[in-house]
N, C-alpha and C positions, 0 to 999 in steps of 0.2 A: 504493500500500500504506500503510495506517494506521501511523504511526510508533509508536503504542502497541502494535502487534502485531509489532514488529521482532523477528527471531529473536535470542534471547539465550542463550548457553551456560549450562546449569545445572551447577554443580559436583557431582561424584559424592557428596559428603558430604550433599547435600540430597535425594538420590534414595533411594527404597525399596530399590533394588538395592544401593546403597552401604552402607546400614545393615544390610541382610541379610547382605551379604558380610562386613562387619566382625564382626557377632555370630557368624557361622559360623566365622570365623577364631579368635575367642576360645574358642568351644566346642571346636573341634578341638584347639587348643593345650592346653586344660585336659585333654582326654582323653589326648592324647599325653604330657603331663607325668606324668599318673597312671601311664601304661604304663611310662614310663622309670623312675619311682621304684619301681614294683612289680616291674619286670623280668620280665615273662612270657616263657616259653620261645620263643614264636613271634616276638616282637620281637627277642630276643637272636639267634635264628637268622638272621633276615633281615639285621640289622645286621652280624653277624659274617661271613656268607657274601658279602655285597656288598663290604664293606671288604676282606676277605681276597682276593677275586678281583681287585680293582683293585690291591691291593698286589703280588700275584704278577705282574701284568702290568707294574707300574711298575718293579720291580727288574730286569726283563729288557729294558726298553725305555727307555733313558736319554733319548732325544729326547722321548718322551711325558712323562717325569718333569720334564724341564726346562721344557717348555711349560706343564704344570700349575703348576709353581712360579712361573713368570712371571705366569700369570693370578692366582694367589693373592697374589703381591706387589703387583700392580697394584690388586687389590681390597682392600688392607689398610686398616686404620683411618687410617693416616697419609695415604694418598691421598685418602680421603673428607674428612678434615679440611681438607686443602689446597683441595679443590674447593669444599666447602661454605662455608669461610671466604671464598673469593674471590667466590662467588655472593652471600653475605650482604653483603659490602662493596660490591659493585656495586649491590645493591638499595638499600642505605643511601645511596650516592652519588646515586642517582636518586630519593631521597625516598620510597622504599617501605618505611617503617620497620616496619610491621606484618609484612610479608612477610619482611623481613630478620630480624626477631626470631623469626619462625616457623622459619626455616632453622636458626638457632643452637639454639633451644630444642628442636627436634625431634631434631637431631643429638646434642646433649649428653644429653638425656633418654633417647634410645634406648640410648646407651652405658651409662648408669646402670642402666636396666631390665635390660639383658643381664647386667651384672655381678651384680645382685641375684638374678636367676633362677639363674645359674650357681652362686652361693654357696649358694642354698637347695637346689637339686637335688643339687649336689655329685657330678656324674657324671664318672668318670675317662675320659680319652681312650683311644682304641685303643692297644694296645702290640704291637710286633713285635720280634723279635730282630735284624732287619736293616732298621730304618726308613729310608725315603727322605727324610723330613722330620720335624722336631720342632716342637712348639708348647707353650707354657706355659699354665697355667691349666686350668680345668675344661672339659667338653666340650659340655654342653647348656644353651642352644641355641647354634648356630654364630654367633659374633660377626661373622665375615666375611659370612655370608649375610644376617644381619639388617641389617648396615650397607649391603649392596648394595641390599636392598629399600627401606630408608629413604632412602638416598642417591638412588637412581634415582627413587623416588617424589617426593622433593623437587624434583628437576630437572624432572620432568614437570609438577608443579604450577606451577613458576615459568615454564617455557618453552613448555609445550604450547599455551597461548593464542596464542603468536606463530607457531605452525606452521599452515599452511593445512590445512583439514579433509581434503583428499585424501590427505595423507601421515601423518596422525595415527596410524592403525592401524599403519603401519610403524614409527613412532617407539616406540610402546608395545611392539611386538613386539621391537624391538631392545633395549629396556630389560629385557624378560623374558629374552632370551637372555643378556644380561650377568649377570643374577642367577643363571641356571641354570649358566653356565660357572663362576662363582666358587664356587657351592655344590658343583658336581661336582669342582672342583679340590681342595677340602678333603677330600673323601672319597677321591679318587684318591691324595692324598699321605699318606693313612693317619692324619690328625690329627682326623678327625671320623667319626661314624657317619652313615648316611643319615637316621636319625631326628633327629639334631642339625640337619641342614640343613633338613628339613621344619619343625622347631620354629622355626628362625631366620626362615623365610619367614612363618609364621603370626604370630609375635609382632611382626615388622616391619610387616606389613600392619595389624594391630590398632592398634599404636602410631601409625602414620602417619594412620590414620583419626581417632583420638582427637585428635591435634594439629591436623589439618586442620579438624576440627569446632570445636575450641576457638578457633582463629584465623579461622574462617570463610573458608578459602581452599581452592582445589581447581581442577584442570584442567577445561576444558570437555569435554562428551561427544565421542565419536568421530564422532557424526553430529549434525546440527542438531536443536535442540529449541526450540520457541517458548515464550516466557514473556512474559506481558503485564506492562505497567508496574504494573498493580494488584497483581500478585504480588510485585513488588519492594517496593512500598509496604507491603503487608501483612506481609511477612516481615522487612522492615528489613534486607535482606541486602546489605551493601556490595559483596560479590563480584559479585553480579548487576549492580549499577550499573557496576562496572568492566568486566565482560564486555560490557555493552551498549555502552560506549564503544569497546572493542576491535572489536566487531562493526560499529560504525559508522565504523571507520577513524580513530578518535581525535576525531571531531567530536561535539558534544553536540546530539542532536536536541532540538527545542523541548519535547517531552513529558518529557524527562529534565532539562532545565534547571531545572524547577520544584522538583526534589528538593533 
C-alpha cells in the first residue's frame, strides 16, 4: 500500500457535515432565543407542562430527587473546571501547548458566552411554592448543559484519537448520555425549562465548533477516511499530520518526513 494513501482521520471541523451541523446549531439557537424572548403561548405551555410534571413527581419521590441532585452536582461548573484544568496541565506537560490552550480557552470562553447570553435574554427561572432545589442567576441557556456539551466535546477531541475505531461510537454515545442526564436533571429539579436545556446544547455545540476550527483540532471520524498526503500539503492542516502519525503508530512514514 502506497504510504501517500495511508488512511488519515479527518477532523469533523474540516468536513461539510461538521460545518453544516454547526451552522444548523447557530440557526436553531437564534430561532429558539427569539421564541424565548417573545414568549409565544405554545413554548410557554410546553415548558410549563414538562417542568410542572417533573416537579410533581420529584416532590413525591425523594430517591429520584436525590439522584437528580447528585447528577446535577457532578455536572457542575466546579467539576468541569477541575477536569479541564487537569487535562490542560497534562497536555502542557506532554508539550501539546496548542491543544492545552484550546482546552482552557474553550472552557473559559464558553462560560463567558453563557453569562453574556443569560444577561441579554434575562429569563427568570421556574418558580414553585415547594421547590426541591434552588439555583441563582438567570435561566436561558442552561449553564450546566452547555458546560457538559463543551466539556464532553473537549474530552472527545483530546482523547478520541487514542481510542480504537471499534469503540468510538460507544464513547461518543456515552458522552451524549452524560449530556442528556445532566440536562434532564436540571429540568427535573425545577431550576430550568426544557427550552433552556435545548439552548445550552445548541450554543455549546456552536461554540465548540468555533474553537475547534480556530485551533484546528478535532477528533477523528467514527469510521476511517482516506486523505492523501497532497491534501495535507494543500490544506496546511497540522491536525492531519498529527493524525497521520497516530494512524501510523507514532512512526513517521518517509512520505511524511519531508513535511
